[in-house]
N, CA, C, O and the ligand as a Tripos MOL2 file, in Angstrom:
@<TRIPOS>MOLECULE
protein
  281   279    71     0     0
PROTEIN
NO_CHARGES

@<TRIPOS>ATOM
      1 N          -5.0260   -0.4540   22.2940 N.3       1 MET1
      2 CA         -4.5710   -1.7650   22.6910 C.3       1 MET1
      3 C          -3.2000   -2.0380   22.0250 C.2       1 MET1
      4 O          -2.9970   -1.8520   20.8250 O.2       1 MET1
      5 N          -2.3190   -2.4730   22.8610 N.am      2 GLN2
      6 CA         -0.7250   -2.7810   22.2860 C.3       2 GLN2
      7 C          -0.7070   -4.0300   22.1640 C.2       2 GLN2
      8 O          -1.1750   -4.8130   22.9910 O.2       2 GLN2
      9 N           0.0010   -4.4170   20.8030 N.am      3 ARG3
     10 CA          0.2570   -5.8430   20.6190 C.3       3 ARG3
     11 C           1.7600   -5.8790   20.8520 C.2       3 ARG3
     12 O           2.4580   -4.8670   20.9120 O.2       3 ARG3
     13 N           2.2930   -7.3840   21.0050 N.am      4 GLY4
     14 CA          3.6290   -7.6250   20.9730 C.3       4 GLY4
     15 C           4.4720   -7.2360   20.2740 C.2       4 GLY4
     16 O           5.5680   -6.8160   20.6450 O.2       4 GLY4
     17 N           3.9750   -7.3440   18.8890 N.am      5 VAL5
     18 CA          4.5670   -7.0760   17.5440 C.3       5 VAL5
     19 C           4.3200   -5.6480   17.0830 C.2       5 VAL5
     20 O           3.1750   -5.2250   16.9200 O.2       5 VAL5
     21 N           5.5140   -4.8390   16.8540 N.am      6 LEU6
     22 CA          5.0400   -3.5460   16.5780 C.3       6 LEU6
     23 C           4.8200   -3.6550   15.0830 C.2       6 LEU6
     24 O           5.6950   -4.1620   14.3810 O.2       6 LEU6
     25 N           3.7870   -3.2400   14.6100 N.am      7 THR7
     26 CA          3.3730   -2.9160   13.2170 C.3       7 THR7
     27 C           2.6400   -1.8150   13.0070 C.2       7 THR7
     28 O           1.4960   -1.7590   13.4590 O.2       7 THR7
     29 N           3.1140   -0.9140   12.3860 N.am      8 MET8
     30 CA          2.3830    0.3710   11.7760 C.3       8 MET8
     31 C           1.4240   -0.0340   10.8760 C.2       8 MET8
     32 O           1.7150   -0.8390    9.9920 O.2       8 MET8
     33 N           0.1640    0.4860   11.0050 N.am      9 ARG9
     34 CA         -0.7900    0.3590   10.0040 C.3       9 ARG9
     35 C          -1.4930    1.8830    9.5510 C.2       9 ARG9
     36 O          -2.2010    2.6450   10.2090 O.2       9 ARG9
     37 N          -1.0130    1.9720    8.2310 N.am     10 ARG10
     38 CA         -1.5050    3.3450    7.7280 C.3      10 ARG10
     39 C          -2.4370    3.2380    6.5660 C.2      10 ARG10
     40 O          -2.3320    2.2780    5.8030 O.2      10 ARG10
     41 N          -3.2950    4.1110    6.3900 N.am     11 ALA11
     42 CA         -4.4380    4.0510    5.4860 C.3      11 ALA11
     43 C          -3.8600    4.6640    4.1320 C.2      11 ALA11
     44 O          -3.0670    5.5950    3.9930 O.2      11 ALA11
     45 N          -4.4430    3.9280    3.2440 N.am     12 ILE12
     46 CA         -4.1200    4.2990    1.7910 C.3      12 ILE12
     47 C          -4.7570    5.5260    1.5180 C.2      12 ILE12
     48 O          -5.9160    5.5710    1.9330 O.2      12 ILE12
     49 N          -4.2840    6.6870    0.8580 N.am     13 ILE13
     50 CA         -4.9130    8.0090    0.7030 C.3      13 ILE13
     51 C          -4.8150    8.2180   -0.9390 C.2      13 ILE13
     52 O          -5.4960    9.0470   -1.5420 O.2      13 ILE13
     53 N          -3.9110    7.3800   -1.5280 N.am     14 GLY14
     54 CA         -3.9030    7.7830   -2.9800 C.3      14 GLY14
     55 C          -3.0600    6.4970   -3.6510 C.2      14 GLY14
     56 O          -2.6930    5.5000   -3.0290 O.2      14 GLY14
     57 N          -2.8520    6.7580   -5.0160 N.am     15 PHE15
     58 CA         -2.2300    5.8270   -5.7430 C.3      15 PHE15
     59 C          -1.2330    6.7300   -7.0100 C.2      15 PHE15
     60 O          -1.6840    7.7410   -7.5480 O.2      15 PHE15
     61 N          -0.0280    6.2370   -7.3010 N.am     16 HIS16
     62 CA          0.4530    6.6380   -8.6160 C.3      16 HIS16
     63 C           1.3040    5.6710   -9.2890 C.2      16 HIS16
     64 O           1.3400    4.5790   -8.7230 O.2      16 HIS16
     65 N           1.9470    5.7740  -10.2690 N.am     17 ARG17
     66 CA          2.7380    4.7750  -11.0060 C.3      17 ARG17
     67 C           4.0900    5.2860  -10.8860 C.2      17 ARG17
     68 O           4.3310    6.4870  -11.0100 O.2      17 ARG17
     69 N           5.1250    4.2740  -10.6090 N.am     18 ASP18
     70 CA          6.3910    4.6030  -10.6260 C.3      18 ASP18
     71 C           7.0460    4.6330  -12.0880 C.2      18 ASP18
     72 O           6.3770    4.5540  -13.1190 O.2      18 ASP18
     73 N           8.2850    4.7430  -12.0500 N.am     19 GLU19
     74 CA          8.8000    4.9970  -13.5710 C.3      19 GLU19
     75 C           8.7360    3.6510  -14.3480 C.2      19 GLU19
     76 O           8.8090    3.6110  -15.5760 O.2      19 GLU19
     77 N           8.6060    2.6460  -13.6300 N.am     20 GLU20
     78 CA          8.5450    1.1390  -14.2960 C.3      20 GLU20
     79 C           7.0460    0.8750  -14.5580 C.2      20 GLU20
     80 O           6.6930   -0.1740  -15.0970 O.2      20 GLU20
     81 N           6.2310    1.7510  -14.2070 N.am     21 ASN21
     82 CA          4.6550    1.5470  -14.5430 C.3      21 ASN21
     83 C           4.1270    0.6270  -13.4040 C.2      21 ASN21
     84 O           3.0120    0.1290  -13.5670 O.2      21 ASN21
     85 N           4.7820    0.3690  -12.3290 N.am     22 HIS22
     86 CA          4.2990   -0.5150  -11.2030 C.3      22 HIS22
     87 C           3.3920    0.6810  -10.4410 C.2      22 HIS22
     88 O           3.6960    1.8720  -10.5060 O.2      22 HIS22
     89 N           2.2830    0.1870   -9.7410 N.am     23 TRP23
     90 CA          1.5210    0.8700   -8.8560 C.3      23 TRP23
     91 C           2.2050    1.1240   -7.5600 C.2      23 TRP23
     92 O           2.9180    0.2460   -7.0750 O.2      23 TRP23
     93 N           2.0400    2.2330   -6.9870 N.am     24 VAL24
     94 CA          2.3180    2.5680   -5.6110 C.3      24 VAL24
     95 C           1.1920    3.1370   -4.7140 C.2      24 VAL24
     96 O           0.3610    3.9810   -5.0520 O.2      24 VAL24
     97 N           1.2910    2.6250   -3.7030 N.am     25 ALA25
     98 CA          0.2250    3.1960   -2.8290 C.3      25 ALA25
     99 C           0.7090    4.3040   -1.9780 C.2      25 ALA25
    100 O           1.8440    4.1960   -1.5120 O.2      25 ALA25
    101 N           0.0020    5.3610   -1.7090 N.am     26 GLU26
    102 CA          0.5280    6.6090   -1.0420 C.3      26 GLU26
    103 C          -0.2650    6.4240    0.3390 C.2      26 GLU26
    104 O          -1.4930    6.3520    0.3000 O.2      26 GLU26
    105 N           0.4480    6.3420    1.6080 N.am     27 LEU27
    106 CA         -0.1590    6.1870    2.5580 C.3      27 LEU27
    107 C          -0.1780    7.5420    3.4870 C.2      27 LEU27
    108 O           0.5560    8.4930    3.2210 O.2      27 LEU27
    109 N          -0.9840    7.5440    4.4800 N.am     28 ASP28
    110 CA         -1.3960    8.8970    5.2230 C.3      28 ASP28
    111 C          -0.0850    9.1690    6.0870 C.2      28 ASP28
    112 O          -0.0160   10.2790    6.6140 O.2      28 ASP28
    113 N           0.8910    8.3340    6.2760 N.am     29 CYS29
    114 CA          2.0770    8.7670    6.8860 C.3      29 CYS29
    115 C           2.9910    9.5550    6.0310 C.2      29 CYS29
    116 O           3.9550   10.1800    6.4740 O.2      29 CYS29
    117 N           2.6680    9.4990    4.8640 N.am     30 GLY30
    118 CA          3.6870   10.1340    3.7950 C.3      30 GLY30
    119 C           4.4700    9.2280    3.0950 C.2      30 GLY30
    120 O           5.0860    9.6260    2.1060 O.2      30 GLY30
    121 N           4.5510    7.9550    3.4890 N.am     31 HIS31
    122 CA          5.5160    6.8760    2.8220 C.3      31 HIS31
    123 C           4.6180    6.3770    1.7570 C.2      31 HIS31
    124 O           3.4190    6.6340    1.6510 O.2      31 HIS31
    125 N           5.4210    5.5460    0.8920 N.am     32 ASN32
    126 CA          4.6820    4.9590   -0.3680 C.3      32 ASN32
    127 C           5.2130    3.5170   -0.3340 C.2      32 ASN32
    128 O           6.2920    3.2510    0.1950 O.2      32 ASN32
    129 N           4.4220    2.5850   -0.9170 N.am     33 GLN33
    130 CA          4.3790    1.3950   -0.8100 C.3      33 GLN33
    131 C           3.8410    0.5420   -2.0330 C.2      33 GLN33
    132 O           2.6350    0.5800   -2.2810 O.2      33 GLN33
    133 N           4.7880   -0.3090   -2.8880 N.am     34 HIS34
    134 CA          4.3750   -0.7470   -4.0930 C.3      34 HIS34
    135 C           3.2110   -1.5570   -3.8350 C.2      34 HIS34
    136 O           3.0020   -2.0520   -2.7270 O.2      34 HIS34
    137 N           2.4340   -1.7100   -4.8410 N.am     35 VAL35
    138 CA          1.2460   -2.6560   -4.6540 C.3      35 VAL35
    139 C           1.2210   -3.4380   -6.0550 C.2      35 VAL35
    140 O           0.2940   -3.2730   -6.8480 O.2      35 VAL35
    141 N           2.1100   -4.1500   -6.2650 N.am     36 ARG36
    142 CA          2.3160   -4.4800   -7.7420 C.3      36 ARG36
    143 C           1.3350   -5.6550   -7.9600 C.2      36 ARG36
    144 O           0.9640   -6.4510   -7.0980 O.2      36 ARG36
    145 N           0.9410   -5.6200   -9.4140 N.am     37 HIS37
    146 CA          0.2310   -6.7610   -9.9140 C.3      37 HIS37
    147 C           1.1970   -7.4990  -10.8170 C.2      37 HIS37
    148 O           1.4710   -7.1350  -11.9610 O.2      37 HIS37
    149 N           1.6870   -8.5590  -10.2120 N.am     38 ASP38
    150 CA          2.8670   -9.2520  -11.2070 C.3      38 ASP38
    151 C           2.5930  -10.6690  -11.0960 C.2      38 ASP38
    152 O           3.3810  -11.3580  -10.4490 O.2      38 ASP38
    153 N           1.4970  -11.2370  -11.6870 N.am     39 PRO39
    154 CA          1.2180  -12.6860  -11.6070 C.3      39 PRO39
    155 C           2.2660  -13.4760  -12.3780 C.2      39 PRO39
    156 O           2.8870  -12.9190  -13.2830 O.2      39 PRO39
    157 N           2.4950  -14.7810  -12.0530 N.am     40 PRO40
    158 CA          1.9080  -15.3750  -10.9850 C.3      40 PRO40
    159 C           2.1570  -15.1640   -9.5030 C.2      40 PRO40
    160 O           1.3620  -15.5550   -8.6470 O.2      40 PRO40
    161 N           3.3190  -14.5160   -9.2250 N.am     41 TRP41
    162 CA          3.8660  -14.1960   -7.9370 C.3      41 TRP41
    163 C           2.7340  -13.2740   -7.0470 C.2      41 TRP41
    164 O           2.0500  -13.5620   -6.0650 O.2      41 TRP41
    165 N           2.8310  -12.3260   -7.6640 N.am     42 THR42
    166 CA          1.8030  -11.0820   -6.9490 C.3      42 THR42
    167 C           0.6250  -10.8060   -7.7740 C.2      42 THR42
    168 O           0.6210  -10.2650   -8.8800 O.2      42 THR42
    169 N          -0.4220  -11.2640   -7.0710 N.am     43 VAL43
    170 CA         -1.8490  -10.9610   -7.7830 C.3      43 VAL43
    171 C          -2.6750   -9.9650   -7.1940 C.2      43 VAL43
    172 O          -3.3640  -10.2430   -6.2130 O.2      43 VAL43
    173 N          -2.6730   -8.9700   -7.6370 N.am     44 ARG44
    174 CA         -3.5430   -7.8720   -7.0750 C.3      44 ARG44
    175 C          -4.3660   -7.0690   -8.4020 C.2      44 ARG44
    176 O          -4.1430   -5.9570   -8.8820 O.2      44 ARG44
    177 N          -5.3880   -8.0910   -8.7730 N.am     45 GLU45
    178 CA         -5.9580   -7.4310   -9.9750 C.3      45 GLU45
    179 C          -6.6420   -6.3700   -9.7400 C.2      45 GLU45
    180 O          -6.7710   -5.6140  -10.7030 O.2      45 GLU45
    181 N          -7.1490   -6.0500   -8.7130 N.am     46 TRP46
    182 CA         -7.7800   -4.9750   -8.1450 C.3      46 TRP46
    183 C          -7.1120   -3.6650   -8.5180 C.2      46 TRP46
    184 O          -7.7370   -2.6770   -8.9060 O.2      46 TRP46
    185 N          -5.5700   -3.7420   -8.3480 N.am     47 VAL47
    186 CA         -4.8020   -2.4180   -8.5940 C.3      47 VAL47
    187 C          -4.6620   -1.9170  -10.1420 C.2      47 VAL47
    188 O          -4.0770   -0.9040  -10.5240 O.2      47 VAL47
    189 N          -5.2940   -2.8100  -10.8730 N.am     48 THR48
    190 CA         -5.1350   -2.5020  -12.3790 C.3      48 THR48
    191 C          -6.3100   -1.7600  -12.9520 C.2      48 THR48
    192 O          -6.3060   -1.3200  -14.1020 O.2      48 THR48
    193 N          -7.3740   -1.6290  -12.0670 N.am     49 THR49
    194 CA         -8.6050   -0.8190  -12.3550 C.3      49 THR49
    195 C          -8.6650    0.3820  -11.5040 C.2      49 THR49
    196 O          -8.2540    0.4230  -10.3440 O.2      49 THR49
    197 N          -9.2350    1.4170  -12.1900 N.am     50 GLU50
    198 CA         -9.6610    2.6360  -11.3120 C.3      50 GLU50
    199 C         -10.6170    2.3150  -10.3830 C.2      50 GLU50
    200 O         -10.6330    2.9470   -9.3270 O.2      50 GLU50
    201 N         -11.5090    1.3470  -10.6110 N.am     51 GLU51
    202 CA        -12.6910    1.1470   -9.4330 C.3      51 GLU51
    203 C         -12.1230    0.3760   -8.4600 C.2      51 GLU51
    204 O         -12.4920    0.5330   -7.2960 O.2      51 GLU51
    205 N         -11.0530   -0.6550   -8.8150 N.am     52 GLY52
    206 CA        -10.6890   -1.4560   -7.9040 C.3      52 GLY52
    207 C          -9.6580   -0.6330   -6.9140 C.2      52 GLY52
    208 O          -9.5350   -0.9490   -5.7310 O.2      52 GLY52
    209 N          -8.8430    0.5870   -7.5900 N.am     53 ARG53
    210 CA         -7.9410    1.2380   -6.5400 C.3      53 ARG53
    211 C          -8.7470    2.0590   -5.6130 C.2      53 ARG53
    212 O          -8.4090    2.3260   -4.4600 O.2      53 ARG53
    213 N         -10.0540    2.5180   -6.3100 N.am     54 ARG54
    214 CA        -10.8750    3.5570   -5.3230 C.3      54 ARG54
    215 C         -11.3920    2.7620   -4.1700 C.2      54 ARG54
    216 O         -11.5040    3.2410   -3.0410 O.2      54 ARG54
    217 N         -11.7020    1.5390   -4.4820 N.am     55 SER55
    218 CA        -12.3640    0.7410   -3.4220 C.3      55 SER55
    219 C         -11.2280    0.3150   -2.2130 C.2      55 SER55
    220 O         -11.5630   -0.2350   -1.1640 O.2      55 SER55
    221 N         -10.0530    0.6160   -2.5070 N.am     56 ARG56
    222 CA         -8.9960    0.3630   -1.4150 C.3      56 ARG56
    223 C          -8.7510    1.4490   -0.7650 C.2      56 ARG56
    224 O          -8.0910    1.3680    0.2710 O.2      56 ARG56
    225 N          -9.2390    2.7400   -1.2350 N.am     57 LEU57
    226 CA         -8.7950    3.9390   -0.4840 C.3      57 LEU57
    227 C          -9.3150    3.8580    1.1510 C.2      57 LEU57
    228 O         -10.4930    3.6690    1.4550 O.2      57 LEU57
    229 N          -8.2920    4.0240    2.0600 N.am     58 GLY58
    230 CA         -8.8150    3.9910    3.3100 C.3      58 GLY58
    231 C          -8.4370    2.6270    3.8430 C.2      58 GLY58
    232 O          -8.3780    2.4960    5.0660 O.2      58 GLY58
    233 N          -8.1770    1.6090    3.0650 N.am     59 VAL59
    234 CA         -7.6100    0.5180    3.6470 C.3      59 VAL59
    235 C          -6.0160    0.4980    4.2210 C.2      59 VAL59
    236 O          -5.0720    1.0890    3.6960 O.2      59 VAL59
    237 N          -5.9760   -0.2370    5.2920 N.am     60 GLU60
    238 CA         -4.6670   -0.0140    6.0510 C.3      60 GLU60
    239 C          -3.7400   -1.1770    5.6240 C.2      60 GLU60
    240 O          -4.0190   -2.3710    5.7340 O.2      60 GLU60
    241 N          -2.6790   -0.6970    5.1560 N.am     61 LEU61
    242 CA         -1.5050   -1.4700    4.8940 C.3      61 LEU61
    243 C          -0.4050   -1.5640    6.2200 C.2      61 LEU61
    244 O          -0.4350   -0.6910    7.0870 O.2      61 LEU61
    245 N           0.3750   -2.4870    6.2760 N.am     62 GLU62
    246 CA          1.4220   -2.3940    7.2740 C.3      62 GLU62
    247 C           2.7410   -1.4900    6.5230 C.2      62 GLU62
    248 O           3.0890   -1.6960    5.3600 O.2      62 GLU62
    249 N           3.2410   -0.6940    7.2280 N.am     63 CYS63
    250 CA          4.0800    0.3560    6.5660 C.3      63 CYS63
    251 C           5.5900    0.0470    7.4590 C.2      63 CYS63
    252 O           5.8600    0.4210    8.6000 O.2      63 CYS63
    253 N           6.3740   -0.7030    6.5790 N.am     64 LYS64
    254 CA          7.7730   -0.9950    7.2260 C.3      64 LYS64
    255 C           8.6100    0.1600    7.4940 C.2      64 LYS64
    256 O           9.4800    0.2400    8.3610 O.2      64 LYS64
    257 N           8.2530    1.0520    6.6540 N.am     65 LEU65
    258 CA          9.2210    2.3190    6.8420 C.3      65 LEU65
    259 C           8.9310    2.9940    8.2340 C.2      65 LEU65
    260 O           9.8170    3.4000    8.9870 O.2      65 LEU65
    261 N           7.6090    3.0620    8.4770 N.am     66 CYS66
    262 CA          7.1560    3.5840    9.9330 C.3      66 CYS66
    263 C           7.8860    2.6490   10.9540 C.2      66 CYS66
    264 O           8.6200    3.2120   11.7660 O.2      66 CYS66
    265 N           7.7800    1.3770   11.0050 N.am     67 ASP67
    266 CA          8.2840    0.4010   11.9010 C.3      67 ASP67
    267 C           9.7240    0.6790   11.9940 C.2      67 ASP67
    268 O          10.2000    0.6720   13.1290 O.2      67 ASP67
    269 N          10.5070    0.9240   10.9940 N.am     68 GLU68
    270 CA         11.9210    1.2730   11.1710 C.3      68 GLU68
    271 C          12.0820    2.5460   11.9480 C.2      68 GLU68
    272 O          12.9430    2.5320   12.8280 O.2      68 GLU68
    273 N          11.4870    3.4920   11.7890 N.am     69 GLU69
    274 CA         11.6420    4.6310   12.2100 C.3      69 GLU69
    275 C          11.0670    4.5090   13.7160 C.2      69 GLU69
    276 O          11.4160    5.4040   14.4860 O.2      69 GLU69
    277 N          10.2980    3.5870   14.1710 N.am     70 ALA70
    278 CA          9.6390    3.7130   15.6230 C.3      70 ALA70
    279 C          10.7340    3.1250   16.4560 C.2      70 ALA70
    280 O          10.6040    3.0410   17.6770 O.2      70 ALA70
    281 ZN          5.0220    5.0440    6.9210 Zn       71 ZN71
@<TRIPOS>BOND
     1     1     2 1
     2     2     3 1
     3     3     4 2
     4     3     5 am
     5     5     6 1
     6     6     7 1
     7     7     8 2
     8     7     9 am
     9     9    10 1
    10    10    11 1
    11    11    12 2
    12    11    13 am
    13    13    14 1
    14    14    15 1
    15    15    16 2
    16    15    17 am
    17    17    18 1
    18    18    19 1
    19    19    20 2
    20    19    21 am
    21    21    22 1
    22    22    23 1
    23    23    24 2
    24    23    25 am
    25    25    26 1
    26    26    27 1
    27    27    28 2
    28    27    29 am
    29    29    30 1
    30    30    31 1
    31    31    32 2
    32    31    33 am
    33    33    34 1
    34    34    35 1
    35    35    36 2
    36    35    37 am
    37    37    38 1
    38    38    39 1
    39    39    40 2
    40    39    41 am
    41    41    42 1
    42    42    43 1
    43    43    44 2
    44    43    45 am
    45    45    46 1
    46    46    47 1
    47    47    48 2
    48    47    49 am
    49    49    50 1
    50    50    51 1
    51    51    52 2
    52    51    53 am
    53    53    54 1
    54    54    55 1
    55    55    56 2
    56    55    57 am
    57    57    58 1
    58    58    59 1
    59    59    60 2
    60    59    61 am
    61    61    62 1
    62    62    63 1
    63    63    64 2
    64    63    65 am
    65    65    66 1
    66    66    67 1
    67    67    68 2
    68    67    69 am
    69    69    70 1
    70    70    71 1
    71    71    72 2
    72    71    73 am
    73    73    74 1
    74    74    75 1
    75    75    76 2
    76    75    77 am
    77    77    78 1
    78    78    79 1
    79    79    80 2
    80    79    81 am
    81    81    82 1
    82    82    83 1
    83    83    84 2
    84    83    85 am
    85    85    86 1
    86    86    87 1
    87    87    88 2
    88    87    89 am
    89    89    90 1
    90    90    91 1
    91    91    92 2
    92    91    93 am
    93    93    94 1
    94    94    95 1
    95    95    96 2
    96    95    97 am
    97    97    98 1
    98    98    99 1
    99    99   100 2
   100    99   101 am
   101   101   102 1
   102   102   103 1
   103   103   104 2
   104   103   105 am
   105   105   106 1
   106   106   107 1
   107   107   108 2
   108   107   109 am
   109   109   110 1
   110   110   111 1
   111   111   112 2
   112   111   113 am
   113   113   114 1
   114   114   115 1
   115   115   116 2
   116   115   117 am
   117   117   118 1
   118   118   119 1
   119   119   120 2
   120   119   121 am
   121   121   122 1
   122   122   123 1
   123   123   124 2
   124   123   125 am
   125   125   126 1
   126   126   127 1
   127   127   128 2
   128   127   129 am
   129   129   130 1
   130   130   131 1
   131   131   132 2
   132   131   133 am
   133   133   134 1
   134   134   135 1
   135   135   136 2
   136   135   137 am
   137   137   138 1
   138   138   139 1
   139   139   140 2
   140   139   141 am
   141   141   142 1
   142   142   143 1
   143   143   144 2
   144   143   145 am
   145   145   146 1
   146   146   147 1
   147   147   148 2
   148   147   149 am
   149   149   150 1
   150   150   151 1
   151   151   152 2
   152   151   153 am
   153   153   154 1
   154   154   155 1
   155   155   156 2
   156   155   157 am
   157   157   158 1
   158   158   159 1
   159   159   160 2
   160   159   161 am
   161   161   162 1
   162   162   163 1
   163   163   164 2
   164   163   165 am
   165   165   166 1
   166   166   167 1
   167   167   168 2
   168   167   169 am
   169   169   170 1
   170   170   171 1
   171   171   172 2
   172   171   173 am
   173   173   174 1
   174   174   175 1
   175   175   176 2
   176   175   177 am
   177   177   178 1
   178   178   179 1
   179   179   180 2
   180   179   181 am
   181   181   182 1
   182   182   183 1
   183   183   184 2
   184   183   185 am
   185   185   186 1
   186   186   187 1
   187   187   188 2
   188   187   189 am
   189   189   190 1
   190   190   191 1
   191   191   192 2
   192   191   193 am
   193   193   194 1
   194   194   195 1
   195   195   196 2
   196   195   197 am
   197   197   198 1
   198   198   199 1
   199   199   200 2
   200   199   201 am
   201   201   202 1
   202   202   203 1
   203   203   204 2
   204   203   205 am
   205   205   206 1
   206   206   207 1
   207   207   208 2
   208   207   209 am
   209   209   210 1
   210   210   211 1
   211   211   212 2
   212   211   213 am
   213   213   214 1
   214   214   215 1
   215   215   216 2
   216   215   217 am
   217   217   218 1
   218   218   219 1
   219   219   220 2
   220   219   221 am
   221   221   222 1
   222   222   223 1
   223   223   224 2
   224   223   225 am
   225   225   226 1
   226   226   227 1
   227   227   228 2
   228   227   229 am
   229   229   230 1
   230   230   231 1
   231   231   232 2
   232   231   233 am
   233   233   234 1
   234   234   235 1
   235   235   236 2
   236   235   237 am
   237   237   238 1
   238   238   239 1
   239   239   240 2
   240   239   241 am
   241   241   242 1
   242   242   243 1
   243   243   244 2
   244   243   245 am
   245   245   246 1
   246   246   247 1
   247   247   248 2
   248   247   249 am
   249   249   250 1
   250   250   251 1
   251   251   252 2
   252   251   253 am
   253   253   254 1
   254   254   255 1
   255   255   256 2
   256   255   257 am
   257   257   258 1
   258   258   259 1
   259   259   260 2
   260   259   261 am
   261   261   262 1
   262   262   263 1
   263   263   264 2
   264   263   265 am
   265   265   266 1
   266   266   267 1
   267   267   268 2
   268   267   269 am
   269   269   270 1
   270   270   271 1
   271   271   272 2
   272   271   273 am
   273   273   274 1
   274   274   275 1
   275   275   276 2
   276   275   277 am
   277   277   278 1
   278   278   279 1
   279   279   280 2
@<TRIPOS>SUBSTRUCTURE
     1 MET1         2 RESIDUE 1 A MET
     2 GLN2         6 RESIDUE 1 A GLN
     3 ARG3        10 RESIDUE 1 A ARG
     4 GLY4        14 RESIDUE 1 A GLY
     5 VAL5        18 RESIDUE 1 A VAL
     6 LEU6        22 RESIDUE 1 A LEU
     7 THR7        26 RESIDUE 1 A THR
     8 MET8        30 RESIDUE 1 A MET
     9 ARG9        34 RESIDUE 1 A ARG
    10 ARG10       38 RESIDUE 1 A ARG
    11 ALA11       42 RESIDUE 1 A ALA
    12 ILE12       46 RESIDUE 1 A ILE
    13 ILE13       50 RESIDUE 1 A ILE
    14 GLY14       54 RESIDUE 1 A GLY
    15 PHE15       58 RESIDUE 1 A PHE
    16 HIS16       62 RESIDUE 1 A HIS
    17 ARG17       66 RESIDUE 1 A ARG
    18 ASP18       70 RESIDUE 1 A ASP
    19 GLU19       74 RESIDUE 1 A GLU
    20 GLU20       78 RESIDUE 1 A GLU
    21 ASN21       82 RESIDUE 1 A ASN
    22 HIS22       86 RESIDUE 1 A HIS
    23 TRP23       90 RESIDUE 1 A TRP
    24 VAL24       94 RESIDUE 1 A VAL
    25 ALA25       98 RESIDUE 1 A ALA
    26 GLU26      102 RESIDUE 1 A GLU
    27 LEU27      106 RESIDUE 1 A LEU
    28 ASP28      110 RESIDUE 1 A ASP
    29 CYS29      114 RESIDUE 1 A CYS
    30 GLY30      118 RESIDUE 1 A GLY
    31 HIS31      122 RESIDUE 1 A HIS
    32 ASN32      126 RESIDUE 1 A ASN
    33 GLN33      130 RESIDUE 1 A GLN
    34 HIS34      134 RESIDUE 1 A HIS
    35 VAL35      138 RESIDUE 1 A VAL
    36 ARG36      142 RESIDUE 1 A ARG
    37 HIS37      146 RESIDUE 1 A HIS
    38 ASP38      150 RESIDUE 1 A ASP
    39 PRO39      154 RESIDUE 1 A PRO
    40 PRO40      158 RESIDUE 1 A PRO
    41 TRP41      162 RESIDUE 1 A TRP
    42 THR42      166 RESIDUE 1 A THR
    43 VAL43      170 RESIDUE 1 A VAL
    44 ARG44      174 RESIDUE 1 A ARG
    45 GLU45      178 RESIDUE 1 A GLU
    46 TRP46      182 RESIDUE 1 A TRP
    47 VAL47      186 RESIDUE 1 A VAL
    48 THR48      190 RESIDUE 1 A THR
    49 THR49      194 RESIDUE 1 A THR
    50 GLU50      198 RESIDUE 1 A GLU
    51 GLU51      202 RESIDUE 1 A GLU
    52 GLY52      206 RESIDUE 1 A GLY
    53 ARG53      210 RESIDUE 1 A ARG
    54 ARG54      214 RESIDUE 1 A ARG
    55 SER55      218 RESIDUE 1 A SER
    56 ARG56      222 RESIDUE 1 A ARG
    57 LEU57      226 RESIDUE 1 A LEU
    58 GLY58      230 RESIDUE 1 A GLY
    59 VAL59      234 RESIDUE 1 A VAL
    60 GLU60      238 RESIDUE 1 A GLU
    61 LEU61      242 RESIDUE 1 A LEU
    62 GLU62      246 RESIDUE 1 A GLU
    63 CYS63      250 RESIDUE 1 A CYS
    64 LYS64      254 RESIDUE 1 A LYS
    65 LEU65      258 RESIDUE 1 A LEU
    66 CYS66      262 RESIDUE 1 A CYS
    67 ASP67      266 RESIDUE 1 A ASP
    68 GLU68      270 RESIDUE 1 A GLU
    69 GLU69      274 RESIDUE 1 A GLU
    70 ALA70      278 RESIDUE 1 A ALA
    71 ZN71       281 GROUP 0 **** ****
């Protein structure tokens, strides 16, 4: 099913921290996407725990980099 707005959705396959200690999700397209927990602006409490991150594996995020390449 095609939608009017092109938005690539990619599954999370892993996580790592960047040099500033922010969490980065690794997507199955090979791109990375920040998933910062930076309250009160960005609240992603789940990313701070091993269990929370594991529960998000396989969840799809919109990949702007894939959109730009498409
Ligand atoms: Zn991508």
